[in-house]
C-alpha positions as CSV (number, residue, x, y, z in Angstrom):
1,M,118.0,129.3,93.4
2,R,120.1,126.3,92.9
3,R,119.8,122.5,93.5
4,L,122.0,121.1,96.3
5,F,120.6,117.6,96.5
6,P,120.2,115.3,94.6
7,A,123.0,116.0,92.1
8,P,121.7,118.0,89.1
9,P,121.2,116.0,85.9
10,V,123.4,116.5,82.9
11,P,122.7,117.9,80.4
12,P,120.6,120.7,81.8
13,V,116.9,120.8,81.1
14,P,116.3,123.3,78.3
15,P,114.4,126.4,79.2
16,V,110.7,126.7,78.3
17,T,108.3,129.5,78.1
18,D,106.2,130.9,81.0
19,R,108.9,131.3,83.6
20,T,109.1,132.3,87.2
21,A,112.2,132.7,89.4
22,G,113.2,129.3,90.6
23,P,115.9,126.6,90.8
24,G,117.8,125.4,87.8
25,L,117.9,121.7,87.3
26,D,121.5,122.0,86.2
27,G,122.6,123.3,89.6
28,T,123.1,126.9,88.5
29,D,121.2,130.0,89.6
30,R,118.7,130.7,86.9
31,E,115.0,131.1,86.4
32,W,113.0,127.8,86.5
33,S,109.8,127.3,84.6
34,L,106.6,126.4,86.3
35,A,106.7,123.0,84.5
36,E,110.1,122.2,86.0
37,L,109.0,123.3,89.5
38,A,105.9,121.2,89.2
39,A,108.0,118.2,88.0
40,A,110.3,118.5,91.0
41,Y,107.5,118.4,93.5
42,A,105.2,115.9,91.6
43,Y,103.4,113.4,93.8
44,P,104.6,109.8,93.5
45,E,102.7,107.5,91.2
46,P,100.1,105.4,93.2
47,D,101.5,102.0,94.1
48,G,98.3,100.4,95.1
49,R,99.3,100.1,98.8
50,R,98.1,103.4,100.0
51,G,94.9,105.3,99.2
52,A,96.4,108.7,99.5
53,W,99.8,110.5,99.9
54,L,99.9,113.1,102.6
55,R,102.4,115.9,102.2
56,A,103.1,118.8,104.6
57,N,104.4,122.2,103.8
58,M,105.9,124.2,106.6
59,V,108.4,127.0,107.3
60,S,110.8,127.3,110.2
61,T,113.4,129.8,111.4
62,L,116.9,128.7,112.3
63,D,115.9,128.7,116.0
64,G,112.8,126.5,115.3
65,A,110.0,129.1,115.2
66,A,107.2,128.2,112.8
67,Q,105.5,131.6,113.2
68,H,106.2,135.2,114.1
69,D,103.4,137.2,115.8
70,G,101.1,134.2,115.1
71,R,101.7,134.1,111.3
72,S,104.1,132.3,109.0
73,Q,104.4,135.2,106.4
74,P,107.1,137.2,108.3
75,I,109.5,134.3,108.1
76,S,108.8,133.4,104.5
77,S,110.2,134.7,101.2
78,A,109.2,135.2,97.5
79,A,110.7,131.8,96.6
80,D,108.9,130.1,99.5
81,M,105.6,131.5,98.2
82,R,106.3,130.3,94.7
83,I,106.8,126.8,96.1
84,F,103.7,127.2,98.3
85,G,101.6,128.0,95.2
86,T,103.0,125.1,93.2
87,L,102.3,122.6,96.0
88,R,98.8,123.9,96.2
89,A,98.4,123.6,92.4
90,L,99.5,120.0,92.5
91,A,97.1,118.9,95.3
92,D,93.6,117.6,95.3
93,V,92.9,119.1,98.7
94,V,94.6,121.4,101.2
95,V,94.1,120.4,104.8
96,A,94.4,123.0,107.6
97,G,93.5,123.3,111.2
98,A,90.7,125.8,112.2
99,E,93.1,128.0,114.1
100,T,95.4,128.3,111.2
101,V,92.5,129.1,108.9
102,R,91.6,131.9,111.3
103,Q,95.1,133.3,111.9
104,E,96.3,133.1,108.3
105,G,93.0,134.5,106.9
106,Y,92.4,131.5,104.5
107,R,90.6,132.2,101.3
108,P,89.4,129.8,98.6
109,A,92.1,128.4,96.3
110,R,92.3,130.4,93.1
111,A,92.5,128.9,89.6
112,R,95.8,129.3,87.9
113,A,96.0,129.2,84.1
114,D,99.6,127.9,84.3
115,F,98.4,124.7,85.9
116,A,94.9,124.4,84.3
117,E,95.8,121.9,81.6
118,A,97.9,119.7,83.9
119,R,95.0,119.5,86.4
120,R,92.6,118.6,83.7
121,A,94.9,115.9,82.4
122,A,95.3,114.5,86.0
123,G,91.5,114.4,86.4
124,Q,91.6,117.1,89.1
125,A,89.1,119.9,89.8
126,P,90.2,123.4,88.6
127,V,91.5,124.1,92.1
128,P,92.2,122.1,95.3
129,A,89.4,122.0,97.9
130,I,90.2,123.5,101.3
131,A,89.5,121.0,104.1
132,V,89.2,122.6,107.6
133,V,89.8,120.4,110.6
134,S,87.5,121.6,113.4
135,A,86.0,119.8,116.4
136,S,83.8,122.7,117.4
137,L,82.9,124.1,113.9
138,E,83.1,127.5,115.4
139,L,83.9,129.1,112.1
140,D,82.7,132.3,110.4
141,F,80.6,130.9,107.6
142,S,80.1,134.3,106.0
143,L,83.8,134.4,104.8
144,P,84.7,133.8,101.2
145,L,86.2,130.4,102.1
146,F,82.6,129.2,102.5
147,T,80.6,131.6,100.4
148,S,82.5,131.7,97.1
149,P,84.9,128.8,96.6
150,L,85.2,127.3,93.1
151,V,84.8,123.9,94.7
152,P,83.0,123.4,98.0
153,T,85.0,123.8,101.2
154,L,85.2,120.6,103.3
155,I,85.0,120.5,107.1
156,L,86.5,117.5,108.9
157,T,85.0,116.9,112.3
158,G,84.0,114.2,114.8
159,A,80.7,112.4,115.2
160,A,80.0,114.3,118.4
161,A,80.1,117.7,116.7
162,A,77.1,119.9,117.6
163,P,74.2,119.3,115.1
164,D,73.4,123.0,114.9
165,R,76.9,123.8,113.8
166,I,76.9,121.1,111.2
167,A,73.6,122.4,109.9
168,A,75.1,126.0,109.8
169,A,78.1,124.7,107.9
170,E,76.0,122.8,105.3
171,K,73.7,125.8,104.9
172,A,76.7,127.9,104.0
173,G,77.6,125.4,101.3
174,A,80.4,123.5,103.0
175,R,80.5,119.7,103.0
176,V,80.9,118.2,106.4
177,V,82.9,115.0,106.6
178,I,82.8,112.9,109.8
179,A,86.3,111.5,110.5
180,G,86.2,110.6,114.2
181,D,83.9,108.9,116.7
182,G,84.1,111.6,119.4
183,V,84.4,115.3,119.4
184,G,87.7,115.5,117.5
185,V,89.1,114.1,114.3
186,D,91.1,110.9,114.0
187,P,94.1,111.7,111.7
188,A,94.1,108.3,110.0
189,R,90.3,108.4,109.4
190,A,90.7,111.9,108.0
191,V,93.2,110.7,105.4
192,G,90.9,107.7,104.6
193,A,87.8,109.9,104.3
194,L,89.5,112.3,101.9
195,A,90.8,109.4,99.8
196,G,87.2,108.0,99.8
197,L,86.1,111.3,98.2
198,G,88.7,110.8,95.5
199,H,91.3,113.1,97.0
200,T,94.6,111.1,96.9
201,R,97.1,114.0,96.6
202,L,96.8,115.6,100.1
203,L,98.6,118.7,101.3
204,T,98.5,120.0,104.8
205,E,99.7,123.4,105.8
206,G,99.4,122.9,109.5
207,G,99.2,124.4,112.0
208,P,101.7,122.8,114.3
209,R,99.1,121.0,116.4
210,L,97.4,119.4,113.3
211,L,100.8,118.4,111.9
212,G,101.8,116.9,115.2
213,Q,98.6,114.8,115.1
214,F,99.5,113.5,111.6
215,V,103.0,112.7,112.7
216,T,101.9,110.9,115.9
217,A,99.3,108.8,113.9
218,G,102.0,107.8,111.5
219,V,100.2,109.0,108.4
220,L,102.5,111.7,107.2
221,D,104.3,110.6,104.0
222,E,106.3,113.7,103.1
223,L,107.5,117.0,104.6
224,C,108.4,120.0,102.5
225,L,110.3,122.2,105.0
226,T,111.6,125.7,104.2
227,V,114.4,126.7,106.6
228,S,114.4,130.5,106.9
229,P,117.7,132.2,107.6
230,M,116.1,134.1,110.4
231,M,116.1,133.9,114.2
232,T,113.2,135.1,116.3
233,A,113.8,133.9,119.9
234,G,110.6,134.1,121.9
235,D,108.2,131.2,122.5
236,A,106.8,130.6,119.0
237,Q,105.5,127.1,118.2
238,R,107.6,124.6,116.3
239,I,106.3,123.2,113.1
240,A,104.8,120.2,114.9
241,G,103.2,120.2,118.4
242,G,101.3,118.0,120.7
243,P,102.3,114.8,122.5
244,A,105.6,113.3,121.6
245,V,105.9,110.0,119.7
246,E,107.4,107.1,121.6
247,V,110.1,106.6,119.0
248,P,111.2,109.4,116.7
249,R,109.9,109.0,113.1
250,R,112.7,108.7,110.5
251,F,112.4,110.6,107.2
252,A,114.9,110.5,104.3
253,L,116.1,113.6,102.4
254,A,114.6,113.6,98.9
255,S,115.8,117.0,97.6
256,L,117.3,120.2,98.8
257,L,117.2,123.6,97.0
258,E,118.7,127.0,98.1
259,E,118.0,130.6,97.3
260,E,119.3,133.7,99.2
261,G,120.0,131.6,102.3
262,F,116.6,129.9,102.3
263,L,116.8,126.1,102.2
264,F,113.9,124.2,100.6
265,S,114.1,120.6,101.7
266,R,111.8,117.7,101.0
267,Y,111.8,114.6,103.2
268,R,110.0,111.4,102.7
269,R,109.1,108.8,105.3
270,D,111.9,106.3,105.5
């Protein structure tokens, strides 16, 4: 993997121990340590103006498909999964829609020794919490996501959610967070509610409908987009769905990496 943008620093960062395949900061193809990878994707320092920073991580084919056969794995790569794991390790909480949780078979986040000290130093829990956005709470509470997480799984829902489903979720050990006045979740309130729980480094992994809601609400700060060198045709969803915004949202390119034809871009709200 190599860095395409911004220009690599000179001199190159010296190698450190505990390495995984990744981009070289000097612009050459070489292995990149986990420390370098984490530094490249570090969350910005709080500026006092925002309670949380919401980052999305998505993958898309050349022809715009965010999935193949309903899952993102077929259009991903080993490097994409390394970045996926690093982004999770940096986050306080991972936010995902209920349908994505079902289709992708979400499990609790696992503790990684490589990031343990950095998380302790940042005042974070050993792993990020998983926050499931669900209006109906029609979830299988017997799954490991609810029965055996290292930190309790969160469920974001609306005030009109069925009381019996809320009770079932709480009985299973999940923490239900009300983030909307009606049946569904208000995206801005969801971000605020998570920030109120001390989760300021937010990562959403979709799906497309949830990402579209964050975009429409104007609360998405950053998009980490992997462009896969594949084409699928068909009618697969794009990375963001739902109603269109009145005026397209402008994002600025922050960095661009490449490995074996896969492009790993990072855009921040302009």
